[in-house]
C-alpha angles and dihedrals in degrees: 000000000000112000120192106219089237089063101042122121139181136260093265091057090046090053091048091054093047091050093048095042105028099160105106145181107240115202127188109200100192147093081356133343115277125176130199133172112221144151111247134204117225119214097191097185096053110091131352093290099021133259129266121216124193147139140224133189111282086230092058114102085230088070091065090051090051092049088052091056094241128179113266136203119198125194125195124187121200125191115335119200133178109227116210120210085223086080094056126099089207133044115285147143131249116276143155129252113208149144123232137172131195120195128184132194146118125287118245113190114232110208106156104108091215092056093044092051090048089053092049093049092047091050090048093050093049093051094046091050090050094057112118098203122094097239124120115278111251118239124190113255127204093280093050092050092048092048091048090052090051092053098048092093089058093059135075109208124191146176127219121192105212109244096172127024127185127177131188122193111180102187108148097289089143095051132084121262090253091052091051092051090050092048093050091049092048094048093047093049092055091070096210118131096233091050097045089048089054090049090051090053089052092050091055089054101041135044127228089278093056093248123127114272 
């Protein structure tokens, strides 16, 4: 992934984006390209850049690549937001603000049912905690746990220690403070989750005057 130096970020910010937006594009690059779309668990403290844990259907061709210990690329996309020049104080052209992470590593099959079940329960817990509605958080009952155990043989779980991690946060770094304020206001007024999330990321980066914190 090409990262303009203006839009680079650190490992902590990459982990924050992965945790908030864990649904990823998983790409096996050998012996032939395979693609899967999966939610991934981040274990930030395992390895210099963290470790990703996930699972695919055992029937998915990706499973064979994982069992072969292939090289993987993983792409995460955070909030994506069209930015209109109508929001700028100065002249400008349309663009997108967005966050993206690319991770690379080698697949390690995870076959111990206890470890796979732990991964599934952790992923479930993280997603339930991340819900923004006010409903009661769902917890697996006896039936759900039994059914999960029955399905373990139909999954191929894996770990991938991240060997290379790149993050790109394009959040108005190349615009003036007035343009950033206008962009934040425009995104927030749109009322769509993706846009308000992008505005929130800008607010963590810039103060009320539009200057970097």
